[in-house]
DSSP file (Angstrom, degrees, kcal/mol; ACC not computed):
  #  RESIDUE AA STRUCTURE BP1 BP2  ACC     N-H-->O    O-->H-N    N-H-->O    O-->H-N    TCO  KAPPA ALPHA  PHI   PSI    X-CA   Y-CA   Z-CA
    1    1 A X              0   0    0      0, 0.0     2,-0.5     0, 0.0   103,-0.0   0.000 360.0 360.0 360.0 136.6  -10.8   -5.0   12.4
    2    2 A X    >>  -     0   0    0      1,-0.1     3,-1.8   102,-0.1     4,-0.5  -0.588 360.0-147.5 -65.6 113.4  -11.3   -1.2   11.7
    3    3 A X  T 34 S+     0   0    0     -2,-0.5     3,-0.4     1,-0.3     5,-0.3   0.788  92.7  60.3 -58.1 -28.8  -14.0   -1.1    9.1
    4    4 A X  T 34 S+     0   0    0      1,-0.2    67,-0.3     3,-0.1    -1,-0.3   0.481  84.9  77.5 -85.0  -1.2  -12.6    2.0    7.5
    5    5 A X  T <4 S+     0   0    0     -3,-1.8    66,-0.6     1,-0.2     2,-0.5   0.930 102.3  32.7 -71.8 -44.3   -9.3    0.3    6.6
    6    6 A X  S  < S-     0   0    0     -4,-0.5     2,-1.1    -3,-0.4    63,-0.2  -0.935  77.9-132.4-115.1 129.1  -10.7   -1.6    3.6
    7    7 A X     >  -     0   0    0     61,-3.3     4,-2.1    -2,-0.5     3,-0.2  -0.727  23.3-160.4 -80.4 108.8  -13.5   -0.3    1.4
    8    8 A X  H  > S+     0   0    0     -2,-1.1     4,-2.5    -5,-0.3     5,-0.2   0.731  84.2  61.0 -71.3 -19.5  -15.5   -3.5    1.5
    9    9 A X  H  > S+     0   0    0      2,-0.2     4,-2.2     1,-0.2    -1,-0.2   0.936 108.4  43.0 -73.3 -42.2  -17.5   -2.6   -1.7
   10   10 A X  H  > S+     0   0    0     -3,-0.2     4,-2.3     2,-0.2    -2,-0.2   0.925 114.9  50.5 -67.8 -43.2  -14.3   -2.5   -3.8
   11   11 A X  H  X S+     0   0    0     -4,-2.1     4,-2.4     2,-0.2    -2,-0.2   0.921 112.4  45.8 -62.0 -47.8  -13.1   -5.7   -2.1
   12   12 A X  H  X S+     0   0    0     -4,-2.5     4,-2.4     2,-0.2    -1,-0.2   0.890 110.8  54.2 -63.3 -38.5  -16.4   -7.6   -2.8
   13   13 A X  H  X S+     0   0    0     -4,-2.2     4,-2.5     2,-0.2     5,-0.3   0.943 109.6  48.7 -63.5 -45.1  -16.4   -6.3   -6.5
   14   14 A X  H  X S+     0   0    0     -4,-2.3     4,-2.9     1,-0.2     5,-0.5   0.949 112.2  47.2 -59.4 -48.0  -12.9   -7.7   -6.9
   15   15 A X  H  X S+     0   0    0     -4,-2.4     4,-1.5     1,-0.2    -1,-0.2   0.840 112.6  50.5 -60.2 -35.0  -13.9  -11.0   -5.4
   16   16 A X  H  < S+     0   0    0     -4,-2.4    -1,-0.2     2,-0.2    -2,-0.2   0.901 117.4  37.9 -69.3 -41.7  -17.0  -11.1   -7.6
   17   17 A X  H  < S+     0   0    0     -4,-2.5    -2,-0.2    -5,-0.2    -3,-0.2   0.815 131.7  26.3 -85.0 -28.2  -15.1  -10.4  -10.8
   18   18 A X  H  < S-     0   0    0     -4,-2.9     4,-0.2    -5,-0.3    -3,-0.2   0.694 113.0-105.9-105.1 -22.4  -12.0  -12.4  -10.1
   19   19 A X     X  -     0   0    0     -4,-1.5     4,-2.4    -5,-0.5     5,-0.2   0.192  23.6-101.7  98.6 141.0  -13.3  -15.1   -7.7
   20   20 A X  H  > S+     0   0    0      1,-0.2     4,-2.0     2,-0.2     5,-0.1   0.850 117.9  53.0 -65.3 -34.5  -12.6  -15.3   -4.0
   21   21 A X  H  > S+     0   0    0      2,-0.2     4,-1.1     1,-0.2    -1,-0.2   0.900 110.7  46.0 -60.4 -42.8  -10.0  -17.9   -4.2
   22   22 A X  H  > S+     0   0    0      2,-0.2     4,-2.4     1,-0.2    -2,-0.2   0.866 109.9  53.8 -69.5 -41.0   -8.0  -16.1   -6.7
   23   23 A X  H  X S+     0   0    0     -4,-2.4     4,-2.7     1,-0.2    -1,-0.2   0.873 103.8  57.3 -63.9 -36.4   -8.3  -12.8   -4.7
   24   24 A X  H  X S+     0   0    0     -4,-2.0     4,-1.7     1,-0.2    -1,-0.2   0.858 108.9  46.4 -54.9 -37.1   -7.0  -14.7   -1.6
   25   25 A X  H  X S+     0   0    0     -4,-1.1     4,-2.3     2,-0.2    -2,-0.2   0.901 111.9  50.1 -72.6 -44.4   -3.9  -15.5   -3.7
   26   26 A X  H  X S+     0   0    0     -4,-2.4     4,-2.8     1,-0.2    -2,-0.2   0.871 107.4  54.5 -68.9 -33.7   -3.6  -11.9   -4.9
   27   27 A X  H  X S+     0   0    0     -4,-2.7     4,-2.7     2,-0.2    -1,-0.2   0.957 108.2  48.8 -62.3 -47.7   -3.9  -10.6   -1.4
   28   28 A X  H  X S+     0   0    0     -4,-1.7     4,-1.9     1,-0.2    -2,-0.2   0.912 112.8  48.5 -58.4 -42.1   -0.9  -12.8   -0.3
   29   29 A X  H  X S+     0   0    0     -4,-2.3     4,-3.1     1,-0.2     5,-0.2   0.900 111.7  49.7 -67.0 -39.7    1.1  -11.6   -3.3
   30   30 A X  H  X S+     0   0    0     -4,-2.8     4,-2.4     1,-0.2     5,-0.2   0.934 107.7  52.5 -65.2 -43.0    0.3   -8.0   -2.5
   31   31 A X  H  X S+     0   0    0     -4,-2.7     4,-1.1     2,-0.2    -1,-0.2   0.912 114.4  43.3 -62.4 -42.3    1.2   -8.3    1.1
   32   32 A X  H  X S+     0   0    0     -4,-1.9     4,-1.3    -5,-0.2     3,-0.4   0.961 116.9  45.6 -67.5 -50.2    4.7   -9.7    0.0
   33   33 A X  H  X S+     0   0    0     -4,-3.1     4,-1.9     1,-0.2    -2,-0.2   0.785 106.1  59.2 -67.4 -23.2    5.3   -7.3   -2.8
   34   34 A X  H  X S+     0   0    0     -4,-2.4     4,-2.3    -5,-0.2     5,-0.2   0.863 100.0  57.4 -71.2 -34.3    4.2   -4.3   -0.7
   35   35 A X  H  X S+     0   0    0     -4,-1.1     4,-2.1    -3,-0.4    -1,-0.2   0.943 109.2  47.2 -57.4 -46.4    7.0   -5.1    1.8
   36   36 A X  H  X S+     0   0    0     -4,-1.3     4,-2.1     1,-0.2    -2,-0.2   0.891 110.7  51.6 -60.2 -43.6    9.4   -4.8   -1.2
   37   37 A X  H  X S+     0   0    0     -4,-1.9     4,-1.9     2,-0.2    -1,-0.2   0.852 108.8  48.5 -64.7 -38.6    7.9   -1.6   -2.2
   38   38 A X  H  X S+     0   0    0     -4,-2.3     4,-1.8     2,-0.2    -1,-0.2   0.870 111.7  51.0 -70.0 -37.0    8.2    0.0    1.2
   39   39 A X  H  X S+     0   0    0     -4,-2.1     4,-2.6    -5,-0.2    -2,-0.2   0.887 108.4  52.3 -69.4 -34.7   11.9   -1.1    1.3
   40   40 A X  H  X S+     0   0    0     -4,-2.1     4,-2.6     2,-0.2     5,-0.2   0.873 106.7  53.6 -62.1 -39.7   12.3    0.5   -2.1
   41   41 A X  H  X S+     0   0    0     -4,-1.9     4,-2.4     2,-0.2     5,-0.2   0.943 111.4  45.0 -65.1 -48.0   10.9    3.7   -0.7
   42   42 A X  H  X S+     0   0    0     -4,-1.8     4,-2.7     1,-0.2    -2,-0.2   0.925 115.5  47.0 -65.9 -45.2   13.4    3.7    2.1
   43   43 A X  H  X S+     0   0    0     -4,-2.6     4,-2.0     2,-0.2    -2,-0.2   0.897 112.9  48.0 -66.9 -37.4   16.3    2.9   -0.2
   44   44 A X  H  X>S+     0   0    0     -4,-2.6     5,-2.9     2,-0.2     4,-0.6   0.904 112.4  50.6 -64.2 -41.4   15.3    5.5   -2.8
   45   45 A X  H ><5S+     0   0    0     -4,-2.4     3,-1.4    -5,-0.2    -2,-0.2   0.961 110.9  48.6 -64.5 -49.9   15.0    8.1    0.0
   46   46 A X  H 3<5S+     0   0    0     -4,-2.7    -1,-0.2     1,-0.3    -2,-0.2   0.871 117.2  41.9 -58.9 -36.2   18.5    7.1    1.3
   47   47 A X  H 3<5S-     0   0    0     -4,-2.0    -1,-0.3    -5,-0.2    -2,-0.2   0.440 106.9-126.3 -88.4  -0.2   19.9    7.4   -2.2
   48   48 A X  T <<5 +     0   0    0     -3,-1.4     2,-1.0    -4,-0.6    -3,-0.2   0.874  54.2 156.4  53.6  46.1   18.0   10.5   -3.0
   49   49 A X     >< -     0   0    0     -5,-2.9     4,-2.0     1,-0.2    -1,-0.2  -0.745  21.7-175.4-105.8  87.1   16.7    8.9   -6.1
   50   50 A X  H  > S+     0   0    0     -2,-1.0     4,-2.3     1,-0.2     5,-0.2   0.790  78.4  52.6 -55.4 -37.5   13.4   10.7   -6.9
   51   51 A X  H  > S+     0   0    0      2,-0.2     4,-2.6     1,-0.2    -1,-0.2   0.954 110.9  46.7 -67.1 -50.8   12.3    8.5   -9.8
   52   52 A X  H  > S+     0   0    0      1,-0.2     4,-2.5     2,-0.2    -1,-0.2   0.889 113.2  52.1 -60.3 -36.5   12.6    5.2   -7.9
   53   53 A X  H  X S+     0   0    0     -4,-2.0     4,-2.2     1,-0.2    -1,-0.2   0.935 111.4  44.3 -61.3 -46.1   10.8    6.9   -5.0
   54   54 A X  H  X S+     0   0    0     -4,-2.3     4,-2.7     2,-0.2    -2,-0.2   0.884 113.3  51.8 -66.5 -40.3    7.9    8.0   -7.1
   55   55 A X  H  X S+     0   0    0     -4,-2.6     4,-2.9     2,-0.2     5,-0.2   0.947 111.0  46.7 -59.4 -52.5    7.7    4.6   -8.9
   56   56 A X  H  X S+     0   0    0     -4,-2.5     4,-2.4     1,-0.2    -1,-0.2   0.915 114.2  47.8 -62.6 -42.1    7.5    2.6   -5.6
   57   57 A X  H  X S+     0   0    0     -4,-2.2     4,-2.4    -5,-0.2    -1,-0.2   0.894 112.2  49.7 -65.0 -39.1    4.9    5.0   -4.2
   58   58 A X  H  X S+     0   0    0     -4,-2.7     4,-2.5     2,-0.2    -2,-0.2   0.912 110.8  49.0 -62.8 -44.1    2.9    4.8   -7.4
   59   59 A X  H  X S+     0   0    0     -4,-2.9     4,-2.6     1,-0.2     5,-0.3   0.949 112.1  48.2 -60.4 -49.0    3.0    1.0   -7.5
   60   60 A X  H  X S+     0   0    0     -4,-2.4     4,-2.7    -5,-0.2     5,-0.2   0.917 112.0  50.3 -60.0 -45.5    1.9    0.8   -3.8
   61   61 A X  H  X S+     0   0    0     -4,-2.4     4,-2.3     2,-0.2    -1,-0.2   0.930 112.2  46.8 -57.7 -48.9   -0.9    3.2   -4.4
   62   62 A X  H  X S+     0   0    0     -4,-2.5     4,-1.4     2,-0.2    -2,-0.2   0.949 115.5  44.0 -59.5 -53.7   -2.2    1.3   -7.4
   63   63 A X  H  X S+     0   0    0     -4,-2.6     4,-1.1     1,-0.2     3,-0.5   0.930 113.3  50.8 -62.9 -47.6   -2.1   -2.1   -5.8
   64   64 A X  H ><>S+     0   0    0     -4,-2.7     5,-2.7    -5,-0.3     3,-0.7   0.898 109.3  50.6 -57.6 -42.4   -3.6   -0.8   -2.5
   65   65 A X  H ><5S+     0   0    0     -4,-2.3     3,-0.8     1,-0.2    -1,-0.3   0.779 101.0  63.8 -67.8 -27.7   -6.5    0.8   -4.3
   66   66 A X  H 3<5S+     0   0    0     -4,-1.4    -1,-0.2    -3,-0.5    -2,-0.2   0.866 108.7  40.8 -58.1 -39.5   -7.1   -2.5   -6.2
   67   67 A X  T <<5S-     0   0    0     -4,-1.1    -1,-0.2    -3,-0.7    -2,-0.2   0.344 120.4-106.1 -95.1   1.9   -8.0   -4.1   -2.9
   68   68 A X  T < 5S+     0   0    0     -3,-0.8   -61,-3.3    -4,-0.3     2,-1.6   0.724  71.9 144.0  81.8  21.9  -10.0   -1.1   -1.5
   69   69 A X     >< +     0   0    0     -5,-2.7     4,-2.0   -63,-0.2     3,-0.3  -0.570  18.6 165.8 -90.6  75.7   -7.1   -0.2    1.0
   70   70 A X  H  >  +     0   0    0     -2,-1.6     4,-2.3   -65,-0.3    -1,-0.2   0.781  65.1  53.5 -72.8 -33.4   -8.0    3.4    0.5
   71   71 A X  H  > S+     0   0    0    -66,-0.6     4,-1.9   -67,-0.3    -1,-0.2   0.902 113.1  44.6 -67.1 -41.3   -6.0    4.8    3.4
   72   72 A X  H  > S+     0   0    0    -67,-0.3     4,-1.8    -3,-0.3    -2,-0.2   0.814 113.7  49.9 -67.9 -37.7   -2.9    3.1    2.2
   73   73 A X  H  X S+     0   0    0     -4,-2.0     4,-2.2     2,-0.2    -2,-0.2   0.872 111.1  50.4 -72.1 -37.6   -3.5    4.2   -1.4
   74   74 A X  H  X S+     0   0    0     -4,-2.3     4,-2.2     2,-0.2    -2,-0.2   0.896 111.5  46.1 -68.0 -40.3   -4.0    7.8   -0.3
   75   75 A X  H  X S+     0   0    0     -4,-1.9     4,-1.5     2,-0.2    -1,-0.2   0.895 113.7  48.5 -68.4 -39.6   -0.9    7.9    1.8
   76   76 A X  H  X S+     0   0    0     -4,-1.8     4,-2.7     1,-0.2    -2,-0.2   0.881 109.6  54.6 -63.1 -39.7    1.2    6.3   -1.0
   77   77 A X  H  X S+     0   0    0     -4,-2.2     4,-2.9     2,-0.2     5,-0.4   0.937 104.3  53.8 -61.1 -47.1   -0.4    8.8   -3.5
   78   78 A X  H  X S+     0   0    0     -4,-2.2     4,-2.4     1,-0.2     5,-0.3   0.925 111.6  44.7 -55.8 -44.1    0.7   11.8   -1.3
   79   79 A X  H  X S+     0   0    0     -4,-1.5     4,-2.6     2,-0.2    -1,-0.2   0.919 112.1  53.9 -69.0 -40.9    4.4   10.5   -1.4
   80   80 A X  H  < S+     0   0    0     -4,-2.7    -2,-0.2     1,-0.2    -1,-0.2   0.940 115.0  38.4 -56.2 -50.8    4.0    9.8   -5.2
   81   81 A X  H  < S+     0   0    0     -4,-2.9    -1,-0.2     1,-0.2    -2,-0.2   0.876 119.4  45.3 -72.1 -38.5    2.9   13.4   -5.9
   82   82 A X  H  < S-     0   0    0     -4,-2.4    -2,-0.2    -5,-0.4    -1,-0.2   0.881  89.5-169.8 -75.4 -36.6    5.1   15.2   -3.4
   83   83 A X     <  -     0   0    0     -4,-2.6     2,-0.2    -5,-0.3    -1,-0.1  -0.357  49.3  -7.4  75.4-161.2    8.2   13.3   -4.4
   84   84 A X  S    S-     0   0    0     -4,-0.1     2,-0.2    -2,-0.1     4,-0.1  -0.480  71.9-134.5 -71.5 137.5   11.4   13.6   -2.2
   85   85 A X        -     0   0    0     -2,-0.2     6,-0.1     2,-0.2    -1,-0.1  -0.562  14.6-124.3 -83.5 155.2   11.3   16.2    0.4
   86   86 A X  S    S+     0   0    0     -2,-0.2     2,-0.8     1,-0.2    -1,-0.1   0.853 106.3  61.4 -64.5 -32.0   14.2   18.6    1.0
   87   87 A X  S >> S-     0   0    0      1,-0.2     3,-1.5     2,-0.0     4,-1.1  -0.842  74.2-160.9 -99.1 105.1   14.2   17.4    4.5
   88   88 A X  H 3> S+     0   0    0     -2,-0.8     4,-2.9     1,-0.3     5,-0.2   0.821  87.7  65.9 -51.7 -34.2   14.9   13.6    4.6
   89   89 A X  H 3> S+     0   0    0      1,-0.2     4,-2.0     2,-0.2    -1,-0.3   0.844  97.7  53.1 -58.7 -34.3   13.4   13.4    8.1
   90   90 A X  H <> S+     0   0    0     -3,-1.5     4,-2.2     2,-0.2    -1,-0.2   0.915 110.5  47.4 -68.9 -40.0   10.0   14.3    6.8
   91   91 A X  H  X S+     0   0    0     -4,-1.1     4,-2.9     2,-0.2     5,-0.2   0.909 110.5  51.6 -62.5 -43.8   10.1   11.6    4.2
   92   92 A X  H  X S+     0   0    0     -4,-2.9     4,-2.0     1,-0.2    -1,-0.2   0.890 111.2  48.2 -58.4 -41.8   11.4    9.1    6.9
   93   93 A X  H  X S+     0   0    0     -4,-2.0     4,-2.2     2,-0.2    -1,-0.2   0.866 112.5  50.0 -71.8 -39.0    8.4   10.0    9.1
   94   94 A X  H  X S+     0   0    0     -4,-2.2     4,-2.6     2,-0.2    -2,-0.2   0.916 110.3  48.5 -60.5 -46.1    6.0    9.7    6.0
   95   95 A X  H  X S+     0   0    0     -4,-2.9     4,-2.7     2,-0.2    -2,-0.2   0.915 109.8  52.2 -64.3 -43.9    7.4    6.3    5.1
   96   96 A X  H  X S+     0   0    0     -4,-2.0     4,-2.0     2,-0.2    -2,-0.2   0.931 111.3  47.4 -59.2 -46.9    7.0    5.2    8.8
   97   97 A X  H  X S+     0   0    0     -4,-2.2     4,-2.1     1,-0.2    -2,-0.2   0.921 113.0  49.8 -63.7 -41.5    3.3    6.4    8.8
   98   98 A X  H  X S+     0   0    0     -4,-2.6     4,-2.6     1,-0.2    -2,-0.2   0.886 108.3  52.4 -65.4 -36.6    2.8    4.5    5.4
   99   99 A X  H  X S+     0   0    0     -4,-2.7     4,-1.9     2,-0.2    -1,-0.2   0.856 109.2  49.4 -65.4 -35.1    4.4    1.4    6.9
  100  100 A X  H  X S+     0   0    0     -4,-2.0     4,-1.5     2,-0.2    -2,-0.2   0.885 111.4  49.1 -69.1 -38.3    1.9    1.5    9.8
  101  101 A X  H  X S+     0   0    0     -4,-2.1     4,-2.8     1,-0.2    -2,-0.2   0.905 109.0  54.1 -65.8 -41.7   -1.1    2.0    7.4
  102  102 A X  H  X S+     0   0    0     -4,-2.6     4,-2.8     1,-0.2     5,-0.3   0.912 106.7  50.3 -59.2 -41.2    0.3   -1.0    5.5
  103  103 A X  H  X S+     0   0    0     -4,-1.9     4,-2.1     1,-0.2    -1,-0.2   0.905 112.1  47.5 -60.6 -39.3    0.3   -3.1    8.6
  104  104 A X  H  X S+     0   0    0     -4,-1.5     4,-2.1     1,-0.2    -2,-0.2   0.925 114.7  45.6 -64.9 -47.7   -3.3   -2.2    9.3
  105  105 A X  H  X S+     0   0    0     -4,-2.8     4,-1.9     2,-0.2    -2,-0.2   0.831 112.5  51.2 -69.1 -34.5   -4.4   -2.8    5.6
  106  106 A X  H  X S+     0   0    0     -4,-2.8     4,-2.4    -5,-0.2    -1,-0.2   0.906 111.7  47.2 -72.3 -40.4   -2.5   -6.2    5.5
  107  107 A X  H  X S+     0   0    0     -4,-2.1     4,-2.0    -5,-0.3    -2,-0.2   0.903 113.5  47.6 -61.8 -44.9   -4.1   -7.4    8.7
  108  108 A X  H  X S+     0   0    0     -4,-2.1     4,-2.4     2,-0.2    -1,-0.2   0.852 111.4  51.4 -68.9 -35.9   -7.6   -6.3    7.5
  109  109 A X  H  X S+     0   0    0     -4,-1.9     4,-2.9     2,-0.2     5,-0.2   0.930 108.9  49.8 -64.4 -45.8   -7.1   -8.0    4.2
  110  110 A X  H  X S+     0   0    0     -4,-2.4     4,-2.0     1,-0.2    -2,-0.2   0.902 109.2  52.5 -62.2 -37.9   -6.1  -11.2    5.8
  111  111 A X  H  X S+     0   0    0     -4,-2.0     4,-1.5     2,-0.2    -1,-0.2   0.941 109.4  50.6 -60.4 -47.7   -9.2  -11.0    8.1
  112  112 A X  H  < S+     0   0    0     -4,-2.4     3,-0.3     1,-0.2    -2,-0.2   0.921 111.3  46.3 -55.8 -46.2  -11.4  -10.6    5.0
  113  113 A X  H  < S+     0   0    0     -4,-2.9    -1,-0.2     1,-0.2    -2,-0.2   0.838 120.4  39.7 -66.9 -28.9   -9.9  -13.6    3.2
  114  114 A X  H  <        0   0    0     -4,-2.0    -1,-0.2    -5,-0.2    -2,-0.2   0.569 360.0 360.0 -92.1  -7.1  -10.2  -15.7    6.3
  115  115 A X     <        0   0    0     -4,-1.5    -1,-0.2    -3,-0.3    -2,-0.2   0.443 360.0 360.0-106.6 360.0  -13.5  -14.5    7.5
C-alpha cells in the first residue's frame, strides 16, 4: 500500500473517536457511495449540469477527507471549485484521474480496515 494515499493520523483519530468496528462499516459505506458520486459527476458532465457536478464533487471531497484520503479529497476539491470546464474532454480526463485516485484510496482503506 502506498503510504501517501491515506493520512494515517486522520484515520487513527477517526477510529479512536468512533470505534474501529464502526469505522470499518463507514469505510464500506463510503466505498459504495463514492461509486455513485463518481457516476453522478459523469452524468452531470454529460448533461452540462454545473450544480449537480459541484455537489457531487463537494460530497466526495468531504467524505474522502473524513477518512484521510487526502489525494482524493484534493482532486475532488479541484473539480468542485473549478466547476464545469468549457471543454468537456478536460472534465472527462479529470474525472478519470479522480476515479483512479478513488481506486487507490478504496484499496488503501480496505487494507487499513483488514490490517
